[in-house]
N, C-alpha and C positions, 0 to 999 in steps of 0.2 A: 379188920375183920372182913372176910369175903362175902359174896352173895350167899343167901340161904333161903330155904322155904319155897313154897309153891304159890304162884300167882294164878288166879282164875279170872280171865277177862271175858265178860259176857257181852254178847252183841259186838263182837270184835271187828266186824266190817272187814276191811282189807288188811287188818293187823297192825295198824300204826301204833296203838297203845301197847300191845303186846311186845312189839319190837323195842319201843322206847323204854319200857320198864324192865325188860329182860335182864339187863346187867345187874339189877338189884336182887335177883332171885336165882335159885339153882334150877328151877323148872317153871315153865309157863304153859298153861292150857288156855287156848283161845277158842271160843265157841261162838257160832253164829247160826241162826236158823235159815239163812239164805245160802243155797248151794253156790250161787254166783259169787257171793262175797267170800265164801270159803275157798273157792277156786282162785280168786284174786289174791287172797292172803297167802296161799301156798306158793303162788308164783313169785310173790314179793319177799318171802321170808326164807332166809337161808340158815338162820341160827338153829342148831340142832337141839337146843334146850326148849324150843317152842314147839308144842304140839297143837295143831289146828284141827278142830273137829266141827262137823255139822251137827247142830242140835239146838235145843231151846233151853232157856234159863230155868224153865219150870221142871225139867227132867234132868237131874244130875246123878242118875242112878249108876253111872259108870265110875263115880267117885266114892271112895270110902268115907265113913264118918270121920270128921275132924282132920281131913287130909289137906285142907287149904289154909294157908296162912293169911292171904289177902285176896279179897274178892272185889273186883272193880267193874264198873260199867260206864263208859264214856259215850254220851249222846245216845244211850240205849235204854235207860231205866224206865222211861215213860211207856215202853211197850210191854212190860212184864205183866203177867197175870199173878198178882201178889197173893191171892188166895192159895195158889199152888207153889209160888216161888219162895215165900218166906220160910215155910218148913224145910225146904231143900237147902236154903242158904244157912239156916241155923244148924242143919245136920252136918254139912260139909266143912264149915269154917270152925277151926279149933278154938278152944277157950283162949281168950286173949288175942285172937286173930282180929283182923280189921276189915272193914267194908268202906268203900268209897264210890259214890255215884256223882257224876258231874255232867253238865250239859250247857249248851248255849242256845239262845232263842233269837228273837228278832233284832235286827240292827237298827240303829238310829244314826243320823248324820249330826255330828257334834256341832253345836252352835246354830243349828237351823231347826228349832222345835216346830216351826210351822209345817215342816215336811212330814212329820210323823203321822198326823191325822190323815194326810193324803195317802200315805203308804197303807195305813190300816183300812182305809176305804176300799182300796183296790184288792187287798189281800185277804181281809177277814170279814168285812161287813157284807151282809146278804142283800142289801139294797144295791141296785145298779150304780156303779161308780160314775158312769156317764150313761146317758140314755141309750138303751138298746144293747148295752154290753154287760154281760154277767161278770161278777167278781170271781176271784179264785176261791172264795170261802168254802163252797161245797166239795172242793177237790182235795182238801186236806184229809189225811187218814186220822180218824177220831176213835177213841178219846185221846190217843197218844199226843197229838199236837196240843190239845188243850192242857194236858198235864204238864207238858214242857213250858207252855206259855205262862202257867201259874207257878213256875219255878219250883216244881216238885212238892208244892205245899200239901198235896193230897197223898203223897207217899209217906206213910206213917210206919216207922220201925217198931216192931213189937218190943215193948219194954222188958218183957220176960226174957228176951234173948240178947238184947243189945243195950249197951250203956255208953256214957260219955259222948252222946250225940252232939255233933257240931254241924250247924247249917249256916252257909253264907250265900246270900242271894242279892243280886242287883237287878233292878227292873227299870232300865232307862226308858223303855217304851211306855211305861206307866207313870214314871216319876221324873218330872223335870225335863224330859225330852233329850237326855243325853249330856247333861252337864257333868263332865268328868269330876269336877270338884265334889259332887255328891256321892261318888262311888267309893265303897270300902276298898282300901288298898289291895286286899287279897281277893277282890272280886273283879278287878279290872285286868283280866288276862286275855281278853278277846278284843283286840283293837288293831286297826289297819288303816294306812293311808292309801286312798284309791282315787283314781280319776272317776268322774261321774259316769263316763262311758263304760268303765270297768265295773262299776257298781250295777249298772244296767245289765251287763252280762251276768253278774252274780245272781240277780233276781231271776234270770231265765234258767238257773239251775234248780229252782224250787220244784219239788215233786208236784205241788199244787198247780204250778204253771204248766208242767207237762200234761197233767190231767186236763187242764183248760184247753191246751193245744189239741188234744185228742177229741175233745168235745166240739171244737170249732176249727176244723182243719182248713176252712176257707179264709180264716182271719190270719193272713200272712204278715210277718214283720216287714217294716219298710226296708230293712237291709236286704231282705230276700225278694224285693220287688212288689210287695203287697201294699195295702193301704194302711197297715198298722195293726198290731195285736195289742193285747191288754197291757203289756209292758211298755210299748211305745206310748200308749195313752197315759199311763201312770207318769212316765217321765215328762210328758208334755205338761202335766199339771204341776209336778215337782219343780221343774225349771221355771214355770210361770210364777210360782209362789215366791221366788227369790229374785228381785229385780236385777241384782248384779249378775246373776246367771242368765236371765232372759236377755239382757242387753248384749250378750256376746254372740247372739244368733246361733248358728250351727256349731260354733266353737265351744259350746257348753260342755261337750263331751270331754274336753281336755282339762276342765277345772278340777283341781285337787281338793279332796275333802278328807277329814278324819271320820272314821266309822267305828262305832263300838257296838258290841252285842251284849244283851242281857245274859248273865251267867248265874249258875247255881252249883254248889257242891254240898254233898251230905257225907259226913264221916261218922263212924261209930266203931266200938269195940265189942267183940263177942263176950258175953258174960261167962 
């Protein structure tokens, strides 16, 4: 049996999910509120069955009632205004159609639970992680980040419209510090082996770090000739917390670690 039905990808970003799922559907609509993301998605997408639109999840007026077979949101569901979005989702998804939201949150370094509180101190706590240096906490966009950090527990599907709800969540940042043995098998889908230097570069991709940089343009990274920014200071403490890392001196950047991310997925069927 060939592909069929219509997929609606909300908060599509540069279109990764739309392109990955397109072979399973006869048509795909990918929607994002950022014109920049829409432009990127169009540049990267050549499949004629995928239509990329600029727009918000809360306004699906361009779609007919019951015209969508599957509605998905990858790493986007924490941004929706559900007072407006739920009625639209119920209107456009046909009876028996499906919904799936999924996302990932903070990483932990497997086997080194002592590093997780240090990470949290620099990234989320409002107290200064080191004297005279502000953390990244106030630079996160809220409440979206908090909703994601709580593994979508505050996203409540209206029971009048959705049934058969399944939720799978793993919170290694809150439970056990990243012991993979504690993870449900179907939740351990965000995992990577990295060098510590690569992990440091990943932290510098955080939107909150970019906000911190704009607030403190004089705090330059050591790699750019400065005295050190907040990520440099974070990794100073992380490396010092593990004697085997600290003993390598500047070679700590080449140490390989396993990194896992907290994950969540919600699935349901339209009544």
